[in-house]
Backbone as JSON, one array per atom type, in Angstrom:
{
  "sequence": "MIRGVRGAITVTKDRSEEILTETKKLVLEMIKANNIDPENVASVIISTTPDISSAFPAKAVRTLENWTYVPVMCTHEMDVPGSLPLCIRVMMHVNTEQKQKDVQHIFMNEAVKLRPDLVKSNQVSPA",
  "N": [[-16.83, -8.06, 6.55], [-14.07, -8.32, 4.22], [-11.64, -5.53, 3.52], [-9.58, -3.28, 1.71], [-6.72, -1.6, 2.44], [-5.27, 1.29, 1.54], [-1.7, 2.65, 1.09], [0.78, 4.79, 0.76], [4.44, 5.63, 0.35], [6.78, 7.94, 0.16], [10.39, 7.88, -0.29], [13.7, 9.53, 0.27], [16.27, 8.37, -0.89], [17.61, 5.2, -1.8], [18.05, 4.05, 0.73], [18.85, 1.44, 3.61], [18.0, 2.27, 6.35], [16.1, 4.24, 5.84], [14.34, 3.16, 4.21], [13.04, 1.29, 6.35], [12.31, 2.89, 8.19], [10.36, 4.63, 7.23], [8.45, 3.3, 5.8], [7.49, 2.16, 8.29], [6.48, 4.56, 9.39], [4.67, 5.06, 7.68], [2.42, 2.91, 8.06], [2.0, 2.84, 11.04], [0.57, 5.17, 10.61], [-1.54, 4.1, 9.0], [-2.79, 2.37, 10.78], [-3.72, 3.77, 12.42], [-5.48, 5.8, 11.34], [-7.73, 4.06, 10.54], [-8.15, 2.37, 12.52], [-7.24, -0.22, 13.08], [-6.59, -3.49, 14.4], [-4.15, -5.72, 14.71], [-4.94, -8.58, 14.76], [-6.99, -8.45, 13.08], [-6.31, -8.41, 10.78], [-5.75, -9.66, 7.62], [-4.07, -9.76, 5.77], [-0.73, -8.4, 4.45], [0.5, -6.68, 1.58], [3.74, -5.22, 0.64], [4.73, -3.48, -2.24], [7.54, -2.21, -4.31], [8.65, 0.52, -6.03], [11.23, -0.44, -8.67], [13.67, 0.82, -8.05], [13.86, 0.85, -5.39], [15.69, -1.3, -3.49], [17.68, -2.22, -1.22], [16.61, -2.95, 1.29], [14.25, -4.91, 2.97], [11.26, -3.69, 2.63], [8.94, -5.06, 4.36], [9.83, -6.2, 6.91], [9.96, -3.82, 8.52], [7.05, -3.75, 9.28], [7.04, -6.35, 10.33], [7.96, -5.57, 12.75], [6.31, -4.5, 14.53], [4.52, -3.94, 17.59], [2.65, -6.74, 18.1], [2.29, -7.71, 15.59], [3.68, -9.82, 14.2], [2.61, -12.37, 13.56], [1.11, -11.48, 11.08], [0.69, -12.2, 8.49], [3.12, -11.31, 5.87], [4.13, -9.86, 2.85], [6.89, -9.03, 0.25], [7.35, -7.22, -2.9], [7.98, -6.09, -6.29], [6.6, -3.44, -7.97], [5.53, -2.7, -11.27], [7.73, -1.36, -14.13], [7.25, 1.11, -14.97], [7.52, 3.37, -17.26], [7.79, 7.2, -16.66], [6.99, 7.05, -14.54], [6.24, 7.24, -10.45], [9.19, 7.73, -8.76], [11.17, 5.76, -6.21], [8.84, 4.9, -4.43], [7.14, 3.25, -2.24], [4.55, 1.32, -1.53], [1.92, 0.54, 0.02], [-0.66, -2.41, 0.47], [-2.98, -3.61, 2.81], [-4.94, -6.01, 3.88], [-7.97, -6.05, 5.78], [-10.27, -7.26, 8.0], [-13.39, -5.75, 8.42], [-15.61, -3.79, 9.66], [-16.37, -1.48, 8.3], [-17.51, 0.87, 6.4], [-16.87, 0.92, 2.67], [-16.12, 3.64, 1.7], [-15.74, 4.76, 3.67], [-13.29, 4.03, 4.49], [-10.02, 5.0, 5.18], [-7.5, 6.08, 3.52], [-3.74, 6.17, 3.03], [-1.69, 8.22, 2.13], [1.66, 9.86, 1.76], [4.14, 11.84, 2.14], [5.99, 12.4, -1.07], [4.13, 10.8, -2.67], [1.45, 11.58, -2.55], [0.57, 12.51, -4.96], [-0.05, 10.53, -6.02], [-3.11, 9.3, -5.53], [-4.42, 12.16, -5.54], [-7.0, 12.86, -5.1], [-8.15, 11.29, -2.9], [-6.3, 12.11, -0.72], [-6.18, 13.05, 2.6], [-6.75, 16.0, 4.74], [-4.92, 15.51, 7.01], [-2.95, 14.23, 5.86], [0.79, 14.27, 5.22], [1.56, 16.22, 2.92], [4.28, 17.14, 0.51], [7.4, 19.09, 0.86]],
  "CA": [[-16.31, -7.72, 5.43], [-12.23, -7.67, 3.97], [-11.73, -4.36, 2.82], [-8.33, -2.9, 1.17], [-6.79, -0.35, 3.12], [-3.93, 1.34, 0.75], [-1.01, 3.41, 1.62], [2.04, 4.95, -0.16], [4.93, 6.82, 0.69], [8.6, 7.92, -1.0], [11.71, 8.18, 0.45], [14.58, 10.47, -0.95], [17.41, 7.43, -1.21], [17.49, 3.96, -1.48], [18.85, 3.83, 2.29], [18.07, 0.71, 4.3], [17.48, 2.5, 7.3], [15.14, 5.38, 5.74], [13.13, 2.19, 3.94], [12.68, 0.73, 7.06], [11.89, 4.22, 9.08], [9.57, 5.1, 6.29], [7.15, 2.22, 5.73], [7.31, 2.11, 9.77], [5.84, 5.39, 9.72], [3.23, 4.87, 6.81], [1.74, 1.69, 8.2], [1.53, 3.18, 12.02], [-0.52, 6.09, 10.31], [-2.86, 3.62, 8.34], [-3.72, 1.62, 11.75], [-4.17, 4.6, 13.62], [-6.52, 6.23, 10.93], [-8.02, 3.37, 10.57], [-8.27, 2.01, 14.14], [-6.66, -1.47, 12.91], [-6.1, -4.45, 15.31], [-3.92, -6.84, 13.55], [-5.86, -9.88, 15.06], [-8.07, -8.47, 12.34], [-5.23, -8.43, 9.21], [-5.7, -11.42, 6.82], [-2.08, -9.76, 5.18], [-0.44, -7.11, 4.14], [1.4, -6.9, 0.44], [3.99, -4.25, 0.0], [5.35, -3.07, -3.03], [8.43, -1.01, -4.06], [9.5, 0.74, -7.48], [12.15, -0.86, -8.97], [14.67, 1.93, -7.47], [14.28, 0.18, -4.26], [16.29, -2.79, -3.15], [18.33, -2.24, -0.08], [15.57, -3.22, 2.54], [12.72, -5.29, 2.56], [9.73, -2.92, 3.84], [8.25, -6.04, 5.66], [10.56, -6.15, 7.99], [9.26, -2.63, 9.46], [5.84, -4.56, 9.54], [6.99, -6.94, 11.2], [8.63, -4.87, 14.41], [5.51, -3.49, 15.29], [3.77, -5.01, 18.52], [1.39, -7.59, 17.95], [2.32, -7.89, 14.1], [4.55, -10.9, 14.32], [2.05, -13.1, 13.22], [0.48, -11.27, 10.29], [1.33, -12.61, 6.81], [3.29, -9.37, 4.98], [5.1, -9.78, 1.62], [6.96, -7.55, -0.94], [7.4, -7.21, -4.44], [7.88, -4.84, -6.93], [6.23, -2.51, -9.26], [5.82, -2.51, -12.65], [8.77, -0.46, -14.1], [6.23, 2.31, -16.3], [7.98, 5.35, -17.61], [7.63, 8.27, -15.69], [5.91, 6.84, -12.84], [7.0, 8.21, -9.41], [10.36, 7.12, -8.33], [11.31, 6.0, -5.14], [7.66, 4.8, -3.73], [6.68, 2.54, -1.1], [3.01, 1.13, -1.14], [1.46, -0.76, 1.37], [-2.17, -2.91, 0.37], [-3.58, -4.19, 4.21], [-6.26, -6.63, 3.81], [-8.28, -5.94, 7.05], [-11.41, -7.74, 8.29], [-13.59, -4.55, 9.22], [-17.2, -3.33, 9.4], [-16.29, -0.17, 7.69], [-17.87, 1.05, 4.6], [-15.64, 0.87, 1.64], [-16.12, 5.09, 1.25], [-14.98, 5.37, 5.02], [-11.55, 3.72, 4.6], [-8.63, 6.08, 4.94], [-6.01, 5.62, 2.44], [-3.17, 7.29, 3.48], [-0.2, 8.95, 0.7], [2.79, 10.61, 2.39], [5.41, 12.51, 1.38], [5.68, 12.66, -3.04], [3.24, 9.67, -2.92], [-0.02, 12.47, -2.36], [0.33, 12.99, -6.24], [-0.56, 9.45, -6.74], [-4.24, 9.9, -5.79], [-4.84, 13.77, -4.7], [-8.76, 12.35, -4.5], [-8.29, 10.65, -1.79], [-5.7, 12.68, 0.27], [-6.94, 14.01, 3.3], [-5.85, 17.25, 5.2], [-4.16, 15.44, 8.07], [-1.89, 14.03, 5.49], [1.84, 15.08, 4.73], [2.3, 17.07, 1.52], [5.66, 17.22, 0.05], [7.34, 20.41, 1.29]],
  "C": [[-14.58, -7.66, 5.03], [-12.61, -6.37, 3.1], [-9.95, -4.4, 2.73], [-7.83, -1.81, 1.59], [-5.48, 0.12, 2.66], [-3.33, 2.81, 0.72], [0.22, 3.53, 0.82], [3.15, 5.73, 0.62], [6.37, 7.0, -0.41], [9.56, 8.14, -0.06], [12.83, 8.84, -0.52], [15.8, 9.87, -1.36], [16.98, 6.21, -1.23], [18.52, 3.39, -0.65], [17.82, 2.82, 2.89], [17.06, 1.48, 5.37], [16.42, 3.61, 6.92], [14.01, 4.33, 4.95], [12.6, 1.86, 5.4], [11.53, 1.99, 7.88], [10.09, 4.57, 8.53], [8.2, 4.39, 6.32], [6.94, 1.82, 7.22], [5.83, 3.48, 9.73], [4.71, 5.7, 9.16], [2.25, 3.69, 7.5], [1.29, 2.0, 9.95], [0.85, 3.94, 11.87], [-1.89, 5.26, 9.57], [-3.73, 2.73, 9.59], [-4.34, 2.5, 12.39], [-5.49, 5.67, 12.85], [-7.54, 5.41, 10.72], [-8.69, 2.14, 11.94], [-8.25, 0.17, 13.38], [-5.87, -2.25, 14.15], [-5.2, -5.54, 14.77], [-4.15, -7.86, 13.59], [-6.93, -9.66, 13.51], [-7.58, -8.14, 10.62], [-5.19, -9.51, 8.74], [-4.1, -11.23, 6.36], [-2.28, -8.7, 4.4], [0.77, -7.07, 2.9], [2.06, -5.24, 0.31], [4.85, -4.15, -1.33], [6.25, -2.07, -3.41], [8.27, -0.51, -5.55], [10.6, 0.0, -7.62], [13.38, -0.6, -8.38], [15.32, 1.45, -6.4], [14.74, -0.97, -3.73], [17.17, -3.05, -2.03], [17.94, -2.68, 1.52], [14.67, -4.09, 1.97], [11.82, -4.65, 3.51], [9.35, -3.83, 4.73], [8.55, -6.03, 6.53], [10.35, -4.79, 9.42], [8.16, -3.09, 9.87], [5.81, -5.14, 11.0], [7.53, -6.93, 13.11], [7.59, -4.65, 15.15], [4.95, -4.25, 16.34], [2.78, -5.62, 18.16], [1.21, -8.56, 16.63], [2.73, -9.1, 14.0], [3.95, -11.87, 13.47], [1.39, -12.56, 11.48], [1.16, -11.59, 9.05], [1.74, -11.0, 5.87], [4.73, -10.24, 3.75], [5.53, -8.69, 0.16], [7.36, -8.15, -2.03], [7.49, -5.93, -5.09], [7.21, -4.31, -8.06], [6.61, -2.46, -10.53], [6.67, -1.24, -12.56], [8.01, 0.35, -15.23], [7.02, 3.68, -16.13], [7.23, 6.08, -17.24], [6.73, 8.08, -14.22], [7.1, 7.38, -11.5], [7.84, 7.36, -8.47], [10.41, 6.91, -6.84], [10.43, 5.57, -3.87], [7.62, 3.29, -3.27], [5.25, 2.22, -0.99], [2.75, -0.19, -0.36], [-0.34, -1.33, 0.77], [-2.36, -3.83, 1.76], [-4.87, -4.82, 3.58], [-6.74, -6.8, 4.94], [-9.81, -6.47, 7.06], [-11.99, -6.48, 8.79], [-15.15, -4.16, 8.71], [-17.17, -2.08, 8.93], [-17.03, -0.1, 6.02], [-17.01, 1.65, 3.7], [-15.53, 2.58, 1.33], [-15.46, 5.66, 2.9], [-13.54, 4.79, 5.24], [-10.75, 4.66, 4.42], [-7.78, 5.6, 4.15], [-5.03, 6.42, 2.9], [-2.16, 7.24, 2.36], [0.62, 10.24, 1.45], [3.91, 10.92, 1.62], [5.31, 12.91, -0.45], [4.63, 11.3, -3.19], [1.83, 10.14, -3.0], [0.17, 12.08, -3.49], [-0.5, 11.46, -6.68], [-2.24, 9.3, -6.79], [-4.91, 11.04, -4.86], [-6.66, 13.41, -4.64], [-8.77, 12.11, -3.18], [-7.32, 11.19, -0.67], [-6.45, 13.51, 1.61], [-6.01, 14.87, 3.98], [-4.76, 16.97, 6.19], [-3.0, 14.93, 7.34], [-0.75, 14.62, 5.49], [1.61, 15.21, 3.27], [3.0, 17.07, 1.56], [6.01, 18.74, 0.66], [7.98, 21.09, 0.4]]
}
């Protein structure tokens, strides 16, 4: 079964280094929480809000050990008035035996506001 594992994180500014650092932090937490092996990942789609344009977040994923051959693609989110700014979203398509309700979706920084119903106590809330 292929399941979608969702994650989101925000950055404070559109800076290349911060985009890559925060994306890597998010993806590593998604991997850890769901015990994901890159051999079981069909693909990863990363979207950013239109106010992020100084780096491709996919570059952070490609630097992870054994993730070189995982297909990763970046795109922009719809520009909806009032939406959360400076946000990076990840959708990982993973072959897994986990039931849908047991998948751990990860929301960090200000992105915890996107799906408060899915935020677990171990996830980072805004200060």
